[in-house]
C-alpha positions in Angstrom: 0.4 0.0 -0.1 1.6 3.4 -1.1 1.7 6.1 1.0 -1.5 8.0 1.0 -1.9 11.4 -1.1 -4.1 14.3 -2.1 -6.0 13.5 -5.2 -4.0 14.8 -8.6 -4.5 14.9 -11.5 -2.5 15.5 -15.3 -0.4 12.6 -17.1 3.6 12.5 -17.3 5.1 14.3 -20.1 7.1 11.9 -22.8 11.1 11.3 -21.8 13.0 14.5 -22.2 14.4 16.0 -25.7 17.0 18.0 -24.6 20.2 16.4 -23.7 21.5 16.2 -19.0 22.8 19.5 -18.1 26.7 19.9 -18.2 28.7 18.6 -15.5 27.7 21.0 -12.3 25.2 22.0 -13.6 21.6 22.5 -12.1 18.2 20.6 -13.8 16.2 23.1 -15.5 12.5 22.8 -14.6 11.5 21.0 -18.0 14.2 18.3 -17.1 12.0 17.2 -15.0 10.8 14.5 -16.7 13.9 13.1 -17.3 13.1 11.6 -13.3 9.6 10.3 -14.2 9.4 6.1 -13.3 9.0 4.2 -16.3 7.3 1.0 -16.6 10.6 -0.9 -17.8 12.6 0.2 -15.0 10.2 -1.7 -12.8 9.4 -5.8 -11.7 7.4 -7.0 -14.6 3.2 -6.1 -14.3 3.1 -3.1 -13.0 1.2 -0.5 -14.7 0.8 3.3 -14.4 -2.0 5.0 -12.3 -2.7 7.6 -14.5 -4.6 9.9 -12.0 -1.7 10.2 -9.8 0.9 10.5 -12.4 2.3 13.8 -13.7 3.4 17.4 -12.8 1.3 18.6 -10.1 1.5 22.0 -8.2 3.6 22.1 -5.5 1.9 24.0 -3.4 -1.0 21.4 -3.7 0.6 20.6 0.3 1.4 16.7 -1.2 5.1 17.3 -0.7 4.3 16.8 3.0 1.2 14.4 2.8 1.8 11.6 5.2 -1.6 10.3 4.5 -4.5 11.9 6.5 -7.5 12.9 5.0 -7.0 16.7 6.8 -3.4 18.3 6.5 -1.9 17.9 10.2 -1.1 21.2 12.2 2.7 18.8 11.3 1.9 18.4 7.8 1.2 22.0 7.2 4.0 23.1 8.9 6.0 20.3 6.8 4.4 22.2 3.5 5.1 25.9 4.7 9.1 24.6 5.2 9.4 22.8 1.3 7.6 25.5 0.0 10.1 28.2 1.8 12.9 26.3 -0.5 11.2 27.6 -3.7 10.4 24.2 -5.9 10.7 25.0 -9.4 8.5 21.9 -10.7 6.6 19.1 -9.2 6.7 15.5 -10.4 4.8 12.9 -9.3 5.1 8.7 -11.2 2.8 5.9 -9.5 2.6 1.9 -10.6 1.3 -0.5 -8.8 -0.1 -4.5 -9.4 -2.4 -6.1 -8.1 -1.6 -9.8 -7.0 -2.7 -12.7 -5.4 -5.7 -14.9 -5.7 -9.4 -14.2 -6.5 -10.7 -12.8 -3.1 -6.7 -13.2 -1.8 -5.6 -10.5 -3.9 -3.1 -7.4 -2.5 -0.9 -4.3 -4.3 2.6 -3.6 -4.8 3.7 -0.9 -6.2 5.9 1.9 -6.8 6.0 5.7 -6.7 8.6 8.7 -6.9 7.9 12.4 -6.5 11.2 14.5 -7.9 11.2 18.0 -7.0 13.3 20.6 -8.9 14.9 23.7 -6.2 16.8 26.2 -7.7 19.7 24.9 -6.5 21.4 21.8 -4.8 21.6 23.4 -1.6 17.9 24.2 -1.3 17.5 20.3 -2.3 19.7 19.2 0.4 18.0 21.0 2.9 14.3 19.0 1.5 16.2 15.8 2.5 15.6 16.2 6.4 12.1 17.4 5.6 10.7 14.7 3.6 12.0 12.0 5.2 10.5 13.7 8.4 6.7 13.9 6.8 7.0 10.2 6.6 8.6 9.4 10.5 5.5 11.3 11.4 3.1 9.2 9.6 2.1 7.1 12.9 -1.0 5.7 10.6 1.6 3.2 9.0 2.7 1.6 12.4 6.1 2.2 14.2 8.9 3.2 11.2 12.2 1.2 11.1 15.7 3.1 9.8 16.7 2.1 6.3 20.6 2.4 5.5 21.0 5.3 3.3 21.3 4.4 0.2 24.2 4.5 -2.6 22.2 7.3 -4.8 22.8 10.7 -6.2 24.7 12.8 -4.5 23.3 12.8 -1.2 20.6 10.5 1.1 19.2 10.0 4.1 17.9 7.4 6.2 15.4 5.6 4.4 12.5 4.6 6.2 10.4 0.9 6.2 7.3 -0.2 7.7 6.6 -3.6 8.0 2.9 -5.0 6.8 0.9 -5.6 9.3 -0.5 -8.5 8.0 2.8 -10.2 8.8 4.6 -10.3 11.4 7.9 -12.1 9.6 10.8 -10.8 8.6 10.3 -11.5 5.3 6.4 -11.1 5.0 6.0 -7.5 2.7 6.4 -4.1 3.9 7.1 -0.3 2.7 10.2 1.0 2.1 11.4 4.9 1.0 14.0 5.9 -0.2 15.2 10.0 -0.2 17.7 11.3 -2.1 19.1 14.8 -3.9 20.5 14.0 -7.9 22.4 18.0 -7.8 19.1 20.3 -7.2 16.4 17.9 -7.6 15.4 15.8 -4.6 13.7 12.8 -4.8 11.6 10.2 -2.9 10.7 6.8 -4.0 8.3 4.7 -2.1 7.7 1.2 -3.0 6.0 -2.2 -1.8 8.8 -5.1 -0.9 7.2 -7.9 -1.1 8.9 -11.7 -0.7 11.8 -12.1 -3.3 12.4 -8.7 -3.5 15.3 -6.9 -1.4 16.3 -3.4 -0.5 19.2 -3.6 -3.1 16.4 -4.7 -5.5 14.6 -0.8 -4.7 18.0 0.8 -4.5 19.0 -0.7 -8.3 15.2 0.8 -9.5 16.6 4.4 -8.1 20.5 4.1 -9.5 18.9 3.3 -13.2 17.2 6.5 -12.8 20.1 8.4 -11.7 21.7 7.0 -14.7 19.0 7.5 -16.9 18.8 11.5 -15.6 22.6 12.1 -16.8 22.1 10.7 -20.3 
């Protein structure tokens, strides 16, 4: 189950036509399409959820939304702090897959948020704020820390929640990794099912980084 967000519209645009920024330069707002999650980067069977994919208004509040229907006071303050960093454009990519037999079905999925900031310093300041919005999501249960992934130029501790349906170490879990590539802050959320490791999720992030710089 992915972290619930406010309803979003729009659709993802195609691949960027322009090349990546030169070494040391920032990504432009138009280049956010380089961070759109693609089905070919995910395990087979995942399909895009169009209603939760595309460019979205950064001020809509979804950046700090942790799952409650109504925005909490803490979420409002996180949103204020994130907007103070002047995000230039925000993009969401969501993919889901229905698994299991009829009557015993579940959903696995991936969701990526990419936020282009004016510079690397602003993107760096955003990372702990994006993480805090998840740690404060008490409706998901008690979170566990996950080691910083080898992604981008900078990353923070990841967050994991064990499924309430299984207390086994091998049971499904919900996991989030947060990192920065130059001036873009990225949050990748995933349902990790048996047979898929944390390293597999990080590998998806590494493919995103490599593609963005090509």
